[in-house]
Structures are given as C-alpha cells and as structure tokens.
C-alpha positions in Angstrom: 22.4 7.7 -71.1 21.6 10.7 -68.8 18.4 8.9 -67.7 20.4 5.8 -66.7 22.8 7.8 -64.7 20.0 9.7 -62.9 18.3 6.4 -62.1 21.5 4.9 -60.7 22.1 7.9 -58.5 18.6 8.0 -57.1 18.7 4.3 -56.4 22.0 4.6 -54.7 20.7 7.3 -52.4 17.6 5.3 -51.7 19.8 2.3 -50.8 21.6 4.4 -48.2 18.4 6.0 -46.7 16.3 2.8 -46.5 18.3 1.0 -43.8 18.2 4.1 -41.5 14.5 4.4 -42.1 13.9 0.8 -41.3 15.9 1.0 -38.1 13.8 3.9 -36.8 10.6 3.0 -38.5 8.6 2.4 -35.3 9.7 5.7 -33.8 8.8 7.4 -37.1 5.4 5.9 -37.1 4.8 6.9 -33.5 5.8 10.5 -34.1 3.7 10.7 -37.3 0.7 9.3 -35.5 1.1 11.7 -32.6 1.3 14.6 -35.0 -1.6 13.5 -37.1 -4.1 12.6 -34.4 -5.0 13.1 -30.8 -4.0 9.6 -29.8 -2.8 9.3 -26.3 0.6 7.7 -25.5 0.3 4.7 -23.3 3.4 3.3 -21.7 3.6 -0.1 -20.2 3.3 1.4 -16.7 0.1 3.3 -17.8 -1.3 0.1 -19.3 -0.8 -1.8 -16.1 -2.3 1.0 -14.0 -5.4 1.3 -16.2 -5.8 -2.5 -16.3 -5.6 -2.9 -12.5 -8.2 -0.1 -12.1 -10.6 -1.2 -14.8 -10.2 -4.8 -15.7 -13.4 -6.7 -14.9 -11.6 -9.9 -13.7 -9.6 -7.8 -11.2 -12.7 -6.0 -9.9 -14.6 -9.2 -9.5 -11.7 -10.9 -7.7 -11.4 -7.9 -5.4 -15.1 -8.2 -4.6 -14.8 -11.8 -3.7 -11.9 -11.0 -1.4 -14.0 -8.4 0.3 -16.8 -10.8 0.8 -14.4 -13.3 2.4 -13.1 -10.5 4.7 -16.6 -9.6 5.8 -17.4 -13.2 6.6 -14.6 -13.3 9.1 -16.3 -12.1 12.3 -17.2 -13.4 15.8 -20.8 -13.8 14.9 -20.2 -16.1 12.0 -18.0 -18.2 14.2 -20.8 -18.6 16.8 -19.0 -16.7 19.5 -21.6 -14.0 20.2 -25.0 -14.4 21.9 -28.3 -14.3 20.0 -31.0 -11.9 21.2 -34.6 -12.0 19.8 -37.2 -9.5 20.7 -40.9 -10.0 19.7 -43.6 -7.3 20.0 -47.2 -8.1 19.4 -50.5 -6.4 19.7 -54.0 -7.8 18.9 -57.5 -6.5 19.5 -61.1 -7.0 18.6 -64.7 -6.3 19.3 -67.7 -8.7 19.8 -71.4 -7.7 19.7 -73.8 -10.2 21.3 -77.5 -10.0 20.3 -79.8 -12.5 22.0 -83.5 -13.3 21.3 -85.6 -15.1 23.9 -89.2 -16.1 23.0 -89.1 -13.6 20.1 -88.0 -10.8 22.4 -84.7 -9.2 21.7 -82.6 -8.6 24.8 -80.3 -5.6 25.2 -77.2 -5.9 23.0 -73.9 -6.5 24.9 -70.5 -5.4 23.5 -67.1 -6.8 24.4 -63.8 -5.2 23.5 -60.5 -7.0 23.9 -56.8 -6.0 23.4 -53.6 -8.0 24.1 -50.1 -6.6 24.2 -47.2 -9.0 24.3 -43.5 -8.3 24.7 -41.0 -11.2 24.7 -37.2 -11.0 24.8 -35.1 -14.2 24.5 -31.3 -14.4 24.9 -29.3 -17.5 24.1 -25.5 -18.0 24.2 -23.4 -21.0 23.6 -20.5 -20.7 26.0 -18.8 -24.0 25.2 -19.0 -26.2 22.2 -15.8 -28.1 22.5 -13.8 -25.0 21.4 -15.3 -25.5 17.9 -16.2 -21.8 17.6 -12.5 -20.8 17.9 -11.5 -23.3 15.2 -14.3 -21.9 13.0 -13.0 -18.4 13.5 -9.6 -19.5 12.6 -10.9 -21.2 9.4 -12.8 -18.0 8.5 -9.4 -16.2 8.8 -7.8 -18.7 6.4 -10.7 -18.2 4.0 -10.1 -14.5 4.1 -6.4 -15.0 3.3 -7.4 -17.4 0.5 -9.7 -14.8 -1.0 -6.9 -12.2 -0.9 -4.5 -14.7 -2.4 -7.0 -15.6 -5.2 -7.3 -11.8 -5.9 -3.6 -11.6 -6.1 -3.4 -14.5 -8.5 -6.0 -12.8 -10.7 -4.0 -9.5 -10.6 -0.8 -11.4 -11.5 -2.5 -13.2 -14.4 -4.0 -9.9 -15.6 -0.6 -8.1 -15.4 1.0 -11.0 -17.4 -1.8 -10.8 -20.1 -1.4 -7.0 -20.4 2.3 -7.2 -20.8 1.9 -9.9 -23.4 -0.7 -7.9 -25.3 1.2 -4.7 -25.1 4.5 -6.1 -26.4 2.6 -8.1 -29.0 1.6 -4.8 -30.5 5.3 -3.7 -30.5 6.2 -7.0 -32.2 3.5 -6.6 -34.9 4.4 -2.9 -35.3 8.0 -3.6 -36.0 7.3 -6.3 -38.4 4.8 -4.0 -40.2 7.5 -1.3 -40.4 9.9 -3.8 -42.1 7.1 -4.9 -44.5 6.3 -1.3 -45.4 10.0 -0.6 -46.1 10.1 -3.7 -48.2 7.2 -2.3 -50.2 9.2 0.9 -50.8 12.2 -1.2 -52.0 9.9 -3.3 -54.3 8.4 -0.1 -55.7 11.9 1.2 -56.5 12.8 -2.2 -58.0 9.7 -2.1 -60.2 10.5 1.5 -61.3 14.1 0.5 -62.2 12.8 -2.6 -64.1 10.3 -0.5 -66.0 13.0 2.0 -66.9 15.4 -0.7 -68.1 12.6 -2.2 -70.2 11.9 1.2 -71.8 15.6 1.7 -72.5 15.9 -1.8 -74.0 18.3 -3.1 -71.3 15.6 -5.0 -69.4 13.0 -7.6 -70.2 9.2 -7.9 -69.8 9.8 -10.9 -67.6 11.8 -8.9 -65.1 9.1 -6.2 -65.0 6.3 -8.8 -64.4 8.4 -10.5 -61.7 9.0 -7.1 -60.0 5.3 -6.3 -60.2 4.3 -9.7 -58.7 6.7 -9.3 -55.8 5.4 -5.8 -55.2 1.8 -7.0 -55.0 2.9 -9.8 -52.7 4.6 -7.3 -50.4 1.5 -5.0 -50.4 -0.7 -8.0 -49.5 1.7 -8.9 -46.6 1.3 -5.3 -45.3 -2.5 -5.6 -45.4 -2.4 -8.9 -43.5 0.0 -7.5 -40.9 -2.3 -4.5 -40.4 -5.1 -6.9 -39.7 -2.9 -8.6 -37.1 -2.1 -5.2 -35.6 -5.8 -4.3 -35.3 -6.5 -7.5 -33.5 -3.6 -7.0 -31.2 -4.7 -3.5 -30.3 -8.3 -4.7 -29.7 -6.9 -7.4 -27.3 -5.1 -4.8 -25.2 -8.2 -2.5 -25.1 -10.3 -5.4 -24.0 -7.8 -6.1 -21.1 -7.9 -2.5 -20.2 -11.7 -2.3 -20.3 -11.5 0.6 -22.8 -13.8 1.2 -25.8 -12.7 -0.5 -29.0 -12.4 2.9 -30.9 -9.9 4.3 -28.3 -6.9 5.7 -30.2 -3.5 5.2 -28.5 0.2 5.0 -29.2 2.6 2.7 -27.5 6.3 2.7 -26.8 8.3 1.3 -29.8 10.7 -1.0 -28.0 10.6 -4.2 -25.9 12.3 -3.6 -22.7 13.6 -6.0 -20.0 13.7 -5.4 -16.3 16.7 -7.3 -15.1 18.8 -10.5 -15.5 17.3 -13.3 -13.5 19.0 -16.4 -12.1 17.5 -19.8 -11.5 18.3 -19.6 -7.8 16.3 -16.4 -7.5 13.4 -17.9 -9.3 13.4 -21.0 -7.0 13.6 -19.0 -3.8 10.8 -16.7 -5.0 8.6 -19.7 -5.8 9.1 -21.2 -2.3 8.4 -17.9 -0.5 6.1 -15.7 -2.6 4.3 -17.8 -5.3 0.6 -17.0 -5.0 -0.6 -20.3 -6.4 1.6 -22.3 -3.9 0.4 -20.1 -1.1 -3.2 -20.8 -2.0 -2.5 -24.5 -2.0 -0.9 -24.2 1.4 -4.0 -22.3 2.7 -6.2 -25.0 1.3 -4.2 -27.5 3.4 -4.7 -25.6 6.6 -8.5 -25.1 5.8 -8.8 -28.9 5.3 -7.1 -29.5 8.7 -9.3 -27.0 10.4 -12.5 -28.6 9.0 -11.4 -32.0 10.3 -10.7 -30.4 13.7 -14.2 -28.9 13.7 -15.7 -32.3 13.2 -13.7 -33.8 16.0 -14.7 -31.0 18.4 -18.3 -31.6 17.4 -18.2 -34.8 19.5 -17.7 -32.8 22.7 -20.6 -31.6 24.9 -22.2 -28.2 24.3 -23.2 -25.7 27.1 -25.8 -23.1 26.2 -27.1 -20.4 28.5 -30.6 -18.9 28.0 -32.5 -16.1 29.5 -35.7 -14.2 28.7 -38.3 -11.7 29.7 -42.0 -11.6 28.9 -44.7 -9.0 29.5 -48.3 -9.8 28.6 -51.2 -7.4 29.1 -54.8 -8.5 28.4 -57.6 -6.0 28.6 -61.3 -6.9 28.4 -64.2 -4.5 28.5 -67.7 -5.8 28.3 -69.3 -3.2 30.5 -66.9 -4.1 33.3 -63.2 -3.3 32.5 -60.9 -6.2 33.3 -57.1 -5.9 33.0 -54.6 -8.8 33.4 -50.9 -8.2 33.4 -48.1 -10.8 33.5 -44.5 -9.9 33.8 -41.6 -12.3 34.4 -38.2 -13.5 33.4 -36.7 -16.9 32.9 -33.2 -18.4 32.7 -31.6 -21.7 32.2 -28.6 -23.8 31.3 -28.7 -26.5 28.6 -26.1 -29.2 28.2 -26.2 -31.4 25.1 -24.1 -34.4 24.5 -24.0 -36.1 21.1 -24.4 -39.8 21.7 -25.5 -41.4 18.4 -26.3 -39.9 15.0 -26.3 -43.0 12.8 -22.5 -42.9 12.4 -22.8 -39.8 10.3 -20.2 -37.9 12.3 -17.8 -40.8 11.8 -18.4 -40.8 8.1 -17.9 -37.1 7.8 -14.7 -37.3 9.9 -13.3 -40.0 7.6 -14.1 -38.0 4.5 -12.4 -34.9 6.2 -9.2 -36.9 6.8 -9.2 -38.0 3.1 -9.7 -34.4 2.0 -6.9 -33.3 4.3 -4.5 -35.9 2.7 -5.7 -34.8 -0.8 -4.9 -31.2 0.1 -1.4 -32.3 1.0 -1.0 -34.2 -2.2 -2.2 -31.2 -4.2 0.3 -29.0 -2.5 3.2 -31.3 -3.3 1.9 -31.6 -6.9 1.7 -27.9 -7.2 5.2 -27.4 -5.8 6.7 -29.9 -8.3 4.7 -28.5 -11.2 5.9 -24.9 -10.5 9.5 -26.1 -10.3 9.2 -27.9 -13.6 7.6 -24.8 -15.2 10.3 -22.6 -13.7 13.1 -24.8 -15.0 11.6 -25.0 -18.6 10.8 -21.2 -18.6 14.2 -20.2 -17.3 15.9 -22.4 -20.0 13.7 -20.7 -22.6 14.4 -17.3 -21.1 18.2 -17.8 -21.2 18.2 -19.3 -24.8 16.0 -16.5 -26.2 18.2 -13.9 -24.7 21.1 -15.5 -26.6 19.1 -15.6 -29.8 18.3 -11.9 -29.4 22.0 -11.1 -29.3 22.7 -13.2 -32.3 19.8 -11.8 -34.4 20.7 -8.3 -33.6 24.0 -8.9 -35.3 22.3 -10.7 -38.1 19.9 -7.7 -38.6 22.8 -5.3 -39.1 24.3 -7.7 -41.6 21.0 -8.1 -43.4 20.6 -4.3 -43.8 24.1 -4.1 -45.2 23.5 -7.0 -47.5 20.3 -5.3 -48.8 22.1 -2.1 -49.4 24.7 -3.8 -51.5 22.1 -5.9 -53.4 20.1 -2.8 -54.3 23.2 -0.9 -55.5 24.3 -3.9 -57.6 20.8 -4.3 -59.0 20.8 -0.6 -59.9 24.1 -0.9 -61.7 22.9 -4.1 -63.4 25.5 -6.4 -62.0 23.0 -8.6 -60.1 19.5 -10.0 -60.9 16.2 -9.2 -59.3 16.2 -12.6 -57.7 19.3 -11.7 -55.7 17.6 -8.5 -54.6 14.5 -10.3 -53.7 16.5 -12.8 -51.6 18.1 -9.9 -49.7 14.6 -8.5 -49.0 13.4 -11.9 -47.7 16.5 -12.2 -45.6 15.9 -8.8 -44.0 12.2 -9.7 -43.3 13.1 -13.1 -41.8 15.9 -11.7 -39.7 13.7 -8.8 -38.3 10.9 -11.3 -37.7 13.2 -13.7 -35.8 14.7 -10.9 -33.8 11.4 -9.3 -32.7 10.0 -12.8 -32.1 12.9 -13.7 -29.9 12.6 -10.4 -28.0 8.9 -11.0 -27.5 9.4 -14.6 -26.3 12.2 -13.5 -24.0 9.8 -10.9 -22.5 7.1 -13.5 -22.1 9.5 -15.8 -20.3 10.7 -13.0 -18.1 7.2 -12.1 -17.2 6.3 -15.7 -16.4 9.4 -16.1 -14.2 8.4 -12.9 -12.3 4.9 -14.2 -11.9 6.2 -17.5 -10.6 8.4 -15.5 -8.1 5.4 -13.5 -6.9 6.9 -10.3 -8.1 4.5 -9.5 -10.9 2.2 -6.8 -9.3 
C-alpha cells in the first residue's frame, strides 16, 4: 500500500514538471550544450554574415560582377586610339673565299647590321556613333553583373534562413520526442509496479514497453534529421562539417507585411525583374549597334619609321632612313551578302523576345507573391491556433498521466494524449517554419532580403 502511494505521488509530481520542461526544452538543451562543450553560439545575424563572407556561390557571383565592371571602359568600346611600336635588330657576317685556277684569293669578310624602329597610330574617330552605343551596352552589362550578384546573395540569404530555422524546427520536435520518452519510461515503470502488485497485467506492461521502444526509435530518427539539418547549414556557411555550434531556440518574425507593400516592392526593387529589364535594354542597344554599323567609318592613321643599315666589307657603308606618315581612311559598307540585314532582323526578334520575357517575369512574380502572401497570412493564423492547442495538449497530458497513475484511465488514453501533444507541437513548429519561409520569400520578392 505504501509503495502504491509513493508511486502515485512521484507520478503526480512528474506530471506537473514535464509540461514545464517541454515548454523550455530547447532552451535547456542550449544551456546544457553550452556548459558541456566549447560550441559557439550562432545567431541568425551571425549565420547571414558568415554566409555572405564565405559562401562559394556569393564569392563567384561577386567575381563575375567585378569582371563585368572591368570590361566597361573606353578601350573596350573602341573609343581610344591604338598605338603599336616595333623594335627590330638583325646582323650577320659573311666570309667569301674564292679560288681561281687553283689559286686561293685573299679572303673577304662582310658584316651587316640592321636596326629598325616603327611606330603606328590608328584611331577611329567616327563609326556612326556605334562606339558610344557599345560603351552604353557595357554599362548595362556591368549593372546586369551586379544584379546577378545581388540575386545570388538574396538566394543564399533565403537558403541560410531556411536551413537555420529548419534546425530550430527539428530541435523543438526532438525536445518533444525526448520528453515523450520520459513519459513513456514513467508509464512503463508504473505498469511494471502495478503488475508486481497484482493490479496490472502483462499485456499493459508489454504495450508500455512497445510504445517506449517506438518513442526511442523516433528520437533516433529525429537526431538523424537534426544532423542533416546542421550539415546543410554548415555547407551554406562554407564551414567544416565537424564545426560545433548552438543556435537560437525560437523562430522569430520581422514584421507584418501587406500585399500592397509586396506589390510595390516587386515593381521597384525586385532583382529578377530588374535583370529582365536590363536584358531588354541590352537587346535594344545591340540592335542599335547593328543599325549604326551601316554608316561610314572614318579612321585616322599616323606612323614613324627609322631604319639603319650598316655594311662593312672593308669599306664601311651606313644607310639611314627616317620618316613619318599619316592618312585618313573612309570606309563605307556597301554589300556584305545581306548578312547585316539578317543580323538586324534577328536582333529585332531578340528585342521583342526580351520584352516578352520581362512581361512574363512580371506576371510570374505577381502570381508567386499572391500565392505566397496567402500562405503567409494563413500560416500566421494557424500558428495562433496551434499555440492555443499546444497549451491544451500539455494540460490534457498532465490530466491523463495523473488519471493513469491513479488507475482511473487506461494506457491507451495516456498514449493518445502523448500523440496529441507530439502532433500539436509538430503542427505548431511546422506552421511557424512555413510562415518564416513565406515571410522570407516575400522579402526576397520585395528586394529587401540582403
């Protein structure tokens, strides 16, 4: 009798403690980990900073943007003159030995050396203004490279946020499963005690053992998911896979968004839409370059040449030539087998295609924003509902455990309360995670995810 009373008291205290432990499980795990290891705490801000500094995709995109910036210069557009300087030197020696009627004549020796200097300057001063259009196109390519880099940054930020809060999601589910194991262990102990006292059955004990093993297996499976989630974040941050770290335990939201804000942000700041608009302008500039290629070209040229020839075959001979040259060349394209017409027609088609792609991208982004905002709004409502359900699930489990301890309910009822708690916590953290993903996607669409 005394043992039954002690068992009931212990179980009742456990029923009170477990809900509080479950509510703060993640924080407890974080504190325990920080006390037991040298793991570094990584906030979401830290993760984003490390990712933008080390992520390989971001680094490569920045390099491509830098190449596009370097390619924008007056020389690449053909605005600057070309200057070539050639320096040459050659020399040699010739020995002449003649034999006449078997008699060798005195040997003659000739030395020669040639020094040549040539400088040539050429400058296209008019090409139908094509060089200015080319320079403008290079500027658009520079902006396109910077926009692509920004797109890569935004995508990386979104991936890091998703990976970071996925760890939070799995951590919280793992905490609930671990607490479920503790309850199942207590249930098994109570069932074993009842069987020994004769008030329980072997069936109840076996059922409690089966459920306990099932809960332990679920913990192991969730630990595997947690390991995968941590490796995913480390990969995005370009850190070693054995890096130990701790994250913040909660999923946080920045602000409440409206559909009008999202639409305005897309029209003004969306990077993908800006890239499509730049592609439109580039296509128009390429067509204009072809049109300007039909106009005459005027090219100036000038040069200087110095040539020294020295010959010494007993008598030294020196010949020096110095002079300069200049000229103007005018070229007019007359006929090229209709190739220019063909290229111009293709350029017009490409320009129209760029316009179509821009309109397509605009419509696609608006559709995505509408769907994502609806999901964002609905999941925020689900979060509020599931938070209330979670409190009710903890209270239900507490009552079920107390009733099971007193013998007024079956193990099936207790097990159902456990499952309800697990499912409720899973739905809550999943809704929070999906709401965070929707918020992140909306901010990316608005061009504010950097």
